[in-house]
MOPAC internal coordinates of N, CA, C and O (Angstrom, degrees):
PM7 1SCF
backbone

  N    0.0000 0     0.00 0     0.00 0    0    0    0
  C    1.6102 1     0.00 0     0.00 0    1    0    0
  C    1.5026 1   106.03 1     0.00 0    2    1    0
  O    1.2310 1   119.11 1   142.60 1    3    2    1
  N    1.3829 1   119.30 1   -37.40 1    3    2    1
  C    1.3479 1   117.86 1  -173.21 1    5    3    2
  C    1.6329 1   114.97 1   -73.14 1    6    5    3
  O    1.2310 1   120.36 1   152.35 1    7    6    5
  N    1.4285 1   116.91 1   -27.65 1    7    6    5
  C    1.2235 1   124.69 1   175.92 1    9    7    6
  C    1.4913 1   116.54 1   -60.67 1   10    9    7
  O    1.2310 1   125.71 1   135.70 1   11   10    9
  N    1.3547 1   106.63 1   -44.30 1   11   10    9
  C    1.5020 1   115.43 1   178.49 1   13   11   10
  C    1.5055 1   110.28 1   -63.86 1   14   13   11
  O    1.2310 1   117.90 1   131.11 1   15   14   13
  N    1.2545 1   121.60 1   -48.89 1   15   14   13
  C    1.3137 1   125.71 1   174.04 1   17   15   14
  C    1.5375 1   117.95 1   -44.94 1   18   17   15
  O    1.2310 1   124.31 1   134.37 1   19   18   17
  N    1.4100 1   109.33 1   -45.63 1   19   18   17
  C    1.4252 1   120.93 1  -176.85 1   21   19   18
  C    1.5370 1   104.69 1   -69.33 1   22   21   19
  O    1.2310 1   117.09 1   131.98 1   23   22   21
  N    1.3099 1   123.14 1   -48.02 1   23   22   21
  C    1.4274 1   123.38 1   179.72 1   25   23   22
  C    1.5133 1   112.26 1   -59.82 1   26   25   23
  O    1.2310 1   121.45 1   137.04 1   27   26   25
  N    1.3531 1   114.83 1   -42.96 1   27   26   25
  C    1.4614 1   119.98 1   173.49 1   29   27   26
  C    1.5200 1   114.79 1   -53.48 1   30   29   27
  O    1.2310 1   120.80 1   134.50 1   31   30   29
  N    1.3691 1   116.07 1   -45.50 1   31   30   29
  C    1.4006 1   117.31 1  -174.28 1   33   31   30
  C    1.6074 1   110.50 1   -77.52 1   34   33   31
  O    1.2310 1   121.03 1   151.02 1   35   34   33
  N    1.2336 1   115.63 1   -28.98 1   35   34   33
  C    1.4927 1   118.43 1   177.82 1   37   35   34
  C    1.4953 1   105.87 1   -72.16 1   38   37   35
  O    1.2310 1   115.89 1   147.58 1   39   38   37
  N    1.3294 1   125.40 1   -32.42 1   39   38   37
  C    1.4400 1   126.50 1  -176.56 1   41   39   38
  C    1.5866 1   106.06 1   -78.39 1   42   41   39
  O    1.2310 1   121.22 1   145.53 1   43   42   41
  N    1.3067 1   115.28 1   -34.47 1   43   42   41
  C    1.5052 1   115.73 1   171.12 1   45   43   42
  C    1.4663 1   119.67 1   -66.13 1   46   45   43
  O    1.2310 1   122.57 1   147.13 1   47   46   45
  N    1.3780 1   112.67 1   -32.87 1   47   46   45
  C    1.5575 1   112.50 1   178.52 1   49   47   46
  C    1.4511 1   117.46 1   -80.74 1   50   49   47
  O    1.2310 1   122.91 1   154.45 1   51   50   49
  N    1.4139 1   112.02 1   -25.55 1   51   50   49
  C    1.4979 1   113.63 1  -179.72 1   53   51   50
  C    1.5252 1   112.29 1  -113.46 1   54   53   51
  O    1.2310 1   123.20 1  -138.44 1   55   54   53
  N    1.3478 1   111.47 1    41.56 1   55   54   53
  C    1.5184 1   115.92 1  -178.09 1   57   55   54
  C    1.5933 1   110.68 1   -66.95 1   58   57   55
  O    1.2310 1   119.97 1   144.04 1   59   58   57
  N    1.3024 1   117.66 1   -35.96 1   59   58   57
  C    1.5230 1   117.57 1  -175.62 1   61   59   58
  C    1.5319 1   106.37 1   -69.77 1   62   61   59
  O    1.2310 1   115.69 1   145.54 1   63   62   61
  N    1.3080 1   125.79 1   -34.46 1   63   62   61
  C    1.4238 1   119.91 1  -175.54 1   65   63   62
  C    1.5846 1   113.76 1  -102.13 1   66   65   63
  O    1.2310 1   121.66 1  -174.16 1   67   66   65
  N    1.3603 1   114.42 1     5.84 1   67   66   65
  C    1.5199 1   114.76 1   177.02 1   69   67   66
  C    1.3974 1   115.24 1   -61.54 1   70   69   67
  O    1.2310 1   118.76 1   142.49 1   71   70   69
  N    1.2146 1   119.97 1   -37.51 1   71   70   69
  C    1.5408 1   122.27 1   177.06 1   73   71   70
  C    1.3832 1   110.59 1   -66.94 1   74   73   71
  O    1.2310 1   117.31 1   137.58 1   75   74   73
  N    1.3555 1   122.72 1   -42.42 1   75   74   73
  C    1.5104 1   121.47 1   178.87 1   77   75   74
  C    1.5851 1   108.12 1   -66.16 1   78   77   75
  O    1.2310 1   118.10 1   142.60 1   79   78   77
  N    1.2741 1   121.23 1   -37.40 1   79   78   77
  C    1.4708 1   125.53 1  -177.29 1   81   79   78
  C    1.4461 1   103.99 1   -71.46 1   82   81   79
  O    1.2310 1   114.62 1   142.43 1   83   82   81
  N    1.2926 1   127.81 1   -37.57 1   83   82   81
  C    1.5006 1   122.03 1   174.89 1   85   83   82
  C    1.4998 1   112.76 1   -70.37 1   86   85   83
  O    1.2310 1   118.26 1   144.40 1   87   86   85
  N    1.2880 1   120.91 1   -35.60 1   87   86   85
  C    1.4680 1   120.92 1   171.94 1   89   87   86
  C    1.5151 1   111.20 1   -64.85 1   90   89   87
  O    1.2310 1   117.68 1   135.88 1   91   90   89
  N    1.2675 1   122.02 1   -44.12 1   91   90   89
  C    1.4284 1   120.79 1   178.06 1   93   91   90
  C    1.5547 1   109.97 1   -66.66 1   94   93   91
  O    1.2310 1   116.30 1   144.22 1   95   94   93
  N    1.2919 1   124.64 1   -35.78 1   95   94   93
  C    1.5197 1   118.47 1   171.12 1   97   95   94
  C    1.4261 1   114.57 1   -68.16 1   98   97   95
  O    1.2310 1   119.74 1   143.28 1   99   98   97
  N    1.3382 1   118.11 1   -36.72 1   99   98   97
  C    1.4244 1   117.78 1   174.38 1  101   99   98
  C    1.5585 1   114.41 1   -60.37 1  102  101   99
  O    1.2310 1   120.71 1   138.70 1  103  102  101
  N    1.3018 1   116.25 1   -41.30 1  103  102  101
  C    1.5338 1   124.94 1  -178.09 1  105  103  102
  C    1.5261 1   104.90 1   -66.81 1  106  105  103
  O    1.2310 1   117.55 1   141.75 1  107  106  105
  N    1.3656 1   122.26 1   -38.25 1  107  106  105
  C    1.5184 1   121.32 1  -179.66 1  109  107  106
  C    1.5753 1   108.75 1   -70.02 1  110  109  107
  O    1.2310 1   120.48 1   147.39 1  111  110  109
  N    1.3354 1   116.68 1   -32.61 1  111  110  109
  C    1.4909 1   120.94 1   177.99 1  113  111  110
  C    1.5473 1   110.53 1   -67.22 1  114  113  111
  O    1.2310 1   121.42 1   138.20 1  115  114  113
  N    1.3648 1   114.88 1   -41.80 1  115  114  113
  C    1.4253 1   122.07 1   177.83 1  117  115  114
  C    1.5161 1   106.84 1   -62.15 1  118  117  115
  O    1.2310 1   120.13 1   130.11 1  119  118  117
  N    1.1825 1   117.36 1   -49.89 1  119  118  117
  C    1.4271 1   120.40 1  -169.33 1  121  119  118
  C    1.6540 1   107.31 1   -69.19 1  122  121  119
  O    1.2310 1   118.19 1   146.73 1  123  122  121
  N    1.2466 1   121.05 1   -33.27 1  123  122  121
  C    1.4743 1   126.06 1   176.55 1  125  123  122
  C    1.6265 1   106.35 1   -70.81 1  126  125  123
  O    1.2310 1   118.67 1   139.57 1  127  126  125
  N    1.3067 1   120.14 1   -40.43 1  127  126  125
  C    1.4086 1   118.47 1   175.36 1  129  127  126
  C    1.4922 1   113.33 1   -58.81 1  130  129  127
  O    1.2310 1   123.11 1   126.07 1  131  130  129
  N    1.3769 1   111.65 1   -53.93 1  131  130  129
  C    1.4042 1   124.66 1  -177.52 1  133  131  130
  C    1.5399 1   109.56 1   -55.26 1  134  133  131
  O    1.2310 1   120.15 1   133.75 1  135  134  133
  N    1.3555 1   117.32 1   -46.25 1  135  134  133
  C    1.4221 1   119.80 1   177.64 1  137  135  134
  C    1.4633 1   120.86 1   -66.25 1  138  137  135
  O    1.2310 1   123.18 1   153.23 1  139  138  137
  N    1.3523 1   111.51 1   -26.77 1  139  138  137
  C    1.5788 1   120.62 1   179.69 1  141  139  138
  C    1.6194 1   103.65 1   -80.74 1  142  141  139
  O    1.2310 1   117.82 1   152.52 1  143  142  141
  N    1.3078 1   121.76 1   -27.48 1  143  142  141
  C    1.4527 1   120.60 1  -175.84 1  145  143  142
  C    1.5131 1   107.85 1   -94.32 1  146  145  143
  O    1.2310 1   119.11 1   169.37 1  147  146  145
  N    1.3614 1   119.31 1   -10.63 1  147  146  145
  C    1.5126 1   119.54 1  -177.54 1  149  147  146
  C    1.4945 1   116.02 1   -58.72 1  150  149  147
  O    1.2310 1   117.40 1   138.70 1  151  150  149
  N    1.3054 1   122.55 1   -41.30 1  151  150  149
  C    1.5569 1   118.80 1   175.63 1  153  151  150
  C    1.5028 1   112.72 1   -64.28 1  154  153  151
  O    1.2310 1   116.80 1   164.63 1  155  154  153
  N    1.2334 1   123.70 1   -15.37 1  155  154  153
  C    1.4719 1   119.86 1   169.50 1  157  155  154
  C    1.3934 1   119.04 1   -69.73 1  158  157  155
  O    1.2310 1   121.10 1   153.95 1  159  158  157
  N    1.3473 1   115.51 1   -26.05 1  159  158  157
  C    1.4547 1   127.06 1   179.46 1  161  159  158
  C    1.4762 1   112.76 1   -79.87 1  162  161  159
  O    1.2310 1   119.15 1   157.14 1  163  162  161
  N    1.3833 1   119.22 1   -22.86 1  163  162  161
  C    1.4114 1   117.08 1  -174.11 1  165  163  162
  C    1.5969 1   115.45 1   -97.56 1  166  165  163
  O    1.2310 1   120.10 1   180.00 1  167  166  165

């Protein structure tokens, strides 16, 4: 229960940058997938 409260308070405090953080994480995942598939194109 304590973990849920901690996550809820973190999300409440960083609500204005939450979308930017999610976009950054998605961009990192895309770069990782592209980087792993790059040798197949060479």
